[in-house]
MDTraj code that builds the backbone (N, CA, C; nanometers):
import mdtraj as md
import numpy as np

residues = "MET PRO SER LEU THR ILE LYS LYS LEU PRO THR LYS ILE HIS GLN ARG LEU LYS ARG SER ALA ALA ALA HIS ARG ARG SER ILE ASN SER GLU ALA ILE GLU CYS LEU GLU LYS ALA LEU VAL SER ALA PRO PHE ASP PRO GLU GLU PHE LEU ALA ARG VAL ARG ALA ARG ARG GLU ARG ASN ARG HIS ILE TYR LEU THR GLU ARG ASP LEU ARG ALA ALA LYS ASN TRP GLY ARG LYS".split()
xyz = np.array([
    [0.9883, 0.0887, -0.0854],
    [0.8742, 0.0301, -0.0760],
    [0.8166, -0.0973, -0.1619],
    [0.8865, -0.1959, -0.1498],
    [0.9027, -0.3493, -0.2812],
    [0.7150, -0.2999, -0.3934],
    [0.7248, -0.3304, -0.4916],
    [0.6006, -0.2867, -0.6178],
    [0.5692, -0.4508, -0.6680],
    [0.5155, -0.4732, -0.6765],
    [0.4610, -0.5927, -0.8057],
    [0.3774, -0.5767, -0.8796],
    [0.4011, -0.6169, -1.0071],
    [0.3659, -0.5730, -1.1453],
    [0.2244, -0.7368, -1.1531],
    [0.1483, -0.7768, -1.1965],
    [0.0929, -0.9147, -1.2419],
    [0.0409, -0.9582, -1.3944],
    [0.1356, -0.9681, -1.4490],
    [0.0573, -0.9961, -1.5690],
    [-0.0710, -1.1143, -1.5643],
    [-0.1263, -1.1044, -1.7377],
    [-0.1994, -1.2041, -1.7627],
    [-0.3615, -1.2479, -1.6422],
    [-0.2935, -1.1235, -1.5700],
    [-0.4548, -1.1658, -1.4607],
    [-0.5662, -1.1872, -1.5132],
    [-0.6096, -1.3017, -1.4687],
    [-0.7449, -1.2970, -1.5725],
    [-0.8281, -1.1807, -1.5379],
    [-0.9335, -1.1692, -1.6334],
    [-1.0417, -1.1001, -1.6510],
    [-1.1258, -1.1307, -1.5093],
    [-1.1754, -1.2797, -1.5230],
    [-1.2523, -1.2965, -1.4322],
    [-1.2456, -1.2487, -1.2609],
    [-1.0330, -1.2850, -1.2976],
    [-1.0393, -1.2567, -1.1453],
    [-1.0089, -1.0755, -1.1266],
    [-0.9803, -0.9746, -1.2357],
    [-0.9878, -0.8313, -1.1763],
    [-1.1100, -0.8125, -1.1935],
    [-1.2013, -0.8455, -1.2114],
    [-1.3764, -0.8230, -1.2190],
    [-1.4281, -0.8172, -1.0823],
    [-1.3313, -0.9203, -1.0343],
    [-1.4205, -0.9929, -0.8291],
    [-1.3444, -0.8580, -0.7067],
    [-1.2229, -0.9181, -0.8322],
    [-1.0942, -0.7301, -0.7163],
    [-1.1598, -0.6266, -0.7371],
    [-1.1875, -0.6383, -0.8740],
    [-1.3485, -0.4965, -0.8942],
    [-1.4302, -0.4155, -0.7785],
    [-1.4404, -0.5509, -0.7785],
    [-1.6075, -0.5056, -0.7467],
    [-1.5266, -0.4853, -0.5725],
    [-1.4934, -0.5941, -0.5746],
    [-1.4819, -0.6644, -0.3775],
    [-1.4116, -0.5012, -0.3391],
    [-1.3481, -0.3989, -0.4153],
    [-1.2355, -0.2570, -0.3606],
    [-1.3418, -0.1576, -0.3475],
    [-1.4297, -0.2015, -0.4715],
    [-1.5126, -0.1177, -0.4457],
    [-1.6646, -0.1019, -0.3583],
    [-1.6880, -0.2859, -0.2502],
    [-1.7538, -0.2669, -0.1465],
    [-1.6665, -0.1627, -0.0216],
    [-1.5656, -0.2110, -0.0613],
    [-1.5067, -0.1969, 0.0438],
    [-1.4585, -0.0600, 0.0794],
    [-1.4814, 0.0257, 0.0035],
    [-1.4143, 0.1273, -0.1119],
    [-1.2122, 0.1942, -0.0254],
    [-1.1960, 0.1269, -0.0991],
    [-1.0796, 0.1500, -0.1618],
    [-1.0643, 0.1351, -0.2587],
    [-0.8713, 0.1156, -0.2563],
    [-0.8305, 0.1553, -0.3970],
    [-0.7933, -0.0511, -0.4352],
    [-0.8126, -0.0511, -0.6046],
    [-0.7357, -0.2489, -0.6076],
    [-0.6150, -0.2654, -0.5699],
    [-0.5230, -0.1325, -0.5988],
    [-0.4040, -0.2757, -0.5104],
    [-0.4680, -0.2526, -0.3581],
    [-0.4901, -0.1633, -0.2995],
    [-0.5283, -0.1474, -0.1729],
    [-0.5931, -0.3228, -0.1398],
    [-0.7039, -0.3270, -0.2003],
    [-0.7319, -0.4861, -0.2193],
    [-0.6559, -0.5650, -0.2629],
    [-0.5896, -0.5456, -0.3637],
    [-0.5045, -0.7272, -0.3788],
    [-0.3837, -0.7117, -0.2769],
    [-0.3782, -0.5843, -0.1712],
    [-0.2605, -0.6398, -0.0849],
    [-0.3650, -0.6607, 0.0239],
    [-0.4555, -0.6272, 0.1133],
    [-0.5269, -0.6939, 0.1822],
    [-0.6092, -0.8486, 0.1263],
    [-0.5835, -0.7901, -0.0264],
    [-0.6618, -1.0312, 0.0169],
    [-0.5099, -1.1265, -0.0083],
    [-0.3957, -1.0563, -0.0341],
    [-0.2586, -1.1252, -0.0405],
    [-0.2426, -1.1217, 0.1157],
    [-0.2901, -1.0207, 0.2035],
    [-0.2342, -1.0157, 0.3586],
    [-0.3396, -1.1328, 0.3913],
    [-0.4515, -1.1639, 0.3501],
    [-0.5370, -1.2312, 0.4274],
    [-0.5043, -1.4049, 0.3793],
    [-0.4414, -1.4169, 0.2794],
    [-0.4229, -1.5481, 0.2477],
    [-0.3044, -1.5857, 0.2781],
    [-0.1564, -1.5389, 0.2809],
    [-0.0390, -1.5795, 0.3776],
    [0.0443, -1.4856, 0.4928],
    [-0.0433, -1.4415, 0.5555],
    [-0.0215, -1.3725, 0.6901],
    [-0.1179, -1.5264, 0.7512],
    [-0.2320, -1.5333, 0.7407],
    [-0.2810, -1.5869, 0.7933],
    [-0.2647, -1.7244, 0.8620],
    [-0.2688, -1.7555, 1.0124],
    [-0.2419, -1.9384, 0.9979],
    [-0.2613, -2.0461, 0.9270],
    [-0.1999, -2.1438, 0.9355],
    [-0.2993, -2.2083, 0.8889],
    [-0.3888, -2.2899, 0.9504],
    [-0.4437, -2.3256, 0.9305],
    [-0.5857, -2.4531, 1.0016],
    [-0.5397, -2.6103, 1.1065],
    [-0.5259, -2.6049, 1.1601],
    [-0.4789, -2.6949, 1.2731],
    [-0.5962, -2.7371, 1.3001],
    [-0.6926, -2.8432, 1.2475],
    [-0.7204, -2.9906, 1.3264],
    [-0.7079, -2.9547, 1.4814],
    [-0.6888, -3.0077, 1.5481],
    [-0.6330, -3.0345, 1.6331],
    [-0.5688, -2.9207, 1.7879],
    [-0.5206, -2.8321, 1.7758],
    [-0.5061, -2.6958, 1.8461],
    [-0.7355, -2.6273, 1.8111],
    [-0.8253, -2.6893, 1.7046],
    [-0.9200, -2.6258, 1.6909],
    [-0.9544, -2.7280, 1.7852],
    [-0.9917, -2.8817, 1.8609],
    [-1.0425, -2.9340, 1.9092],
    [-1.0273, -2.9524, 2.0016],
    [-0.8403, -2.8773, 2.0653],
    [-0.8453, -2.8842, 2.1919],
    [-0.9486, -2.7750, 2.2547],
    [-0.9131, -2.6500, 2.1900],
    [-0.9889, -2.4973, 2.1694],
    [-1.1610, -2.5716, 2.2368],
    [-1.1737, -2.6468, 2.1455],
    [-1.3091, -2.6580, 2.1548],
    [-1.3425, -2.7507, 2.2966],
    [-1.2957, -2.8539, 2.3267],
    [-1.3486, -2.9468, 2.4207],
    [-1.2239, -2.8307, 2.5797],
    [-1.2069, -2.7784, 2.5266],
    [-1.1390, -2.7045, 2.7095],
    [-1.2303, -2.5997, 2.7027],
    [-1.2992, -2.5161, 2.6373],
    [-1.4373, -2.4541, 2.5877],
    [-1.5685, -2.5799, 2.7186],
    [-1.5597, -2.6334, 2.6377],
    [-1.6977, -2.7805, 2.7151],
    [-1.6140, -2.7542, 2.8820],
    [-1.5140, -2.7896, 2.9050],
    [-1.4779, -2.7810, 3.0573],
    [-1.5082, -2.7010, 3.1145],
    [-1.4782, -2.5753, 3.0613],
    [-1.5519, -2.4438, 3.1658],
    [-1.6424, -2.4733, 3.1185],
    [-1.7565, -2.4779, 3.0818],
    [-1.8854, -2.4596, 3.0420],
    [-1.9859, -2.6140, 3.1320],
    [-1.9144, -2.6421, 3.1779],
    [-1.9435, -2.8207, 3.1605],
    [-2.0862, -2.7780, 3.2977],
    [-2.0695, -2.6596, 3.3240],
    [-2.1721, -2.6552, 3.4626],
    [-2.3383, -2.5714, 3.4626],
    [-2.3232, -2.5847, 3.2609],
    [-2.4497, -2.4433, 3.2388],
    [-2.5243, -2.6341, 3.2242],
    [-2.6786, -2.5646, 3.2237],
    [-2.7146, -2.6448, 3.1268],
    [-2.8135, -2.5793, 3.0480],
    [-2.8543, -2.6199, 2.8702],
    [-3.0145, -2.6105, 2.8890],
    [-3.1034, -2.7648, 2.8505],
    [-3.2682, -2.6825, 2.8623],
    [-3.3009, -2.7442, 2.8051],
    [-3.4099, -2.6896, 2.6861],
    [-3.4969, -2.7225, 2.6537],
    [-3.6044, -2.7359, 2.5033],
    [-3.6488, -2.6315, 2.5699],
    [-3.6820, -2.6556, 2.7344],
    [-3.7352, -2.4556, 2.7384],
    [-3.7342, -2.3383, 2.7438],
    [-3.5259, -2.3602, 2.7785],
    [-3.4726, -2.2805, 2.7760],
    [-3.4353, -2.2036, 2.6792],
    [-3.4185, -2.2953, 2.5661],
    [-3.4074, -2.2475, 2.3947],
    [-3.4969, -2.1666, 2.3702],
    [-3.6105, -2.3081, 2.3529],
    [-3.7561, -2.1572, 2.3120],
    [-3.7616, -2.1112, 2.3829],
    [-3.8178, -2.0137, 2.5086],
    [-3.7969, -1.8997, 2.5597],
    [-3.7061, -1.8043, 2.5311],
    [-3.5731, -1.8647, 2.4597],
    [-3.4519, -1.7425, 2.4075],
    [-3.5022, -1.7654, 2.2827],
    [-3.5893, -1.8591, 2.2239],
    [-3.6081, -1.8074, 2.0880],
    [-3.7088, -1.7526, 2.0594],
    [-3.8463, -1.7010, 2.1166],
    [-3.9124, -1.6202, 2.1209],
    [-3.9195, -1.4612, 2.2831],
    [-3.7466, -1.4988, 2.2840],
    [-3.8081, -1.3540, 2.3488],
    [-3.8004, -1.2499, 2.3169],
    [-3.8634, -1.1926, 2.2994],
    [-3.9401, -0.9343, 2.2299],
    [-3.9808, -1.0470, 2.1100],
    [-4.0603, -1.1187, 2.1153],
    [-4.1400, -1.1619, 2.0130],
    [-4.2595, -1.0996, 1.9813],
    [-4.3966, -1.0818, 1.9404],
    [-4.4933, -1.0882, 2.0641],
    [-4.5792, -1.1990, 1.9770],
])
top = md.Topology()
chain = top.add_chain()
for i, resn in enumerate(residues, 1):
    res = top.add_residue(resn, chain, resSeq=i)
    for name in ("N", "CA", "C"):
        top.add_atom(name, md.element.get_by_symbol(name[0]), res)
traj = md.Trajectory(xyz[None], top)
């Protein structure tokens, strides 16, 4: 498996990586790999695709109507 050495890593970045690793209960190496995967593997954001999905969802749910009364009841549900 390939390895990577990072030279001249800024102290602030190292500290943030170390804190993040501790929060996720991972080693610094595993946390660095996770960060790289998120940055490099995730699909780029396409606003047109996003808007198309929103429009499709609105179309599927066009028969659902919420009134002010419905929203207030949902907000207060379970409160005494």
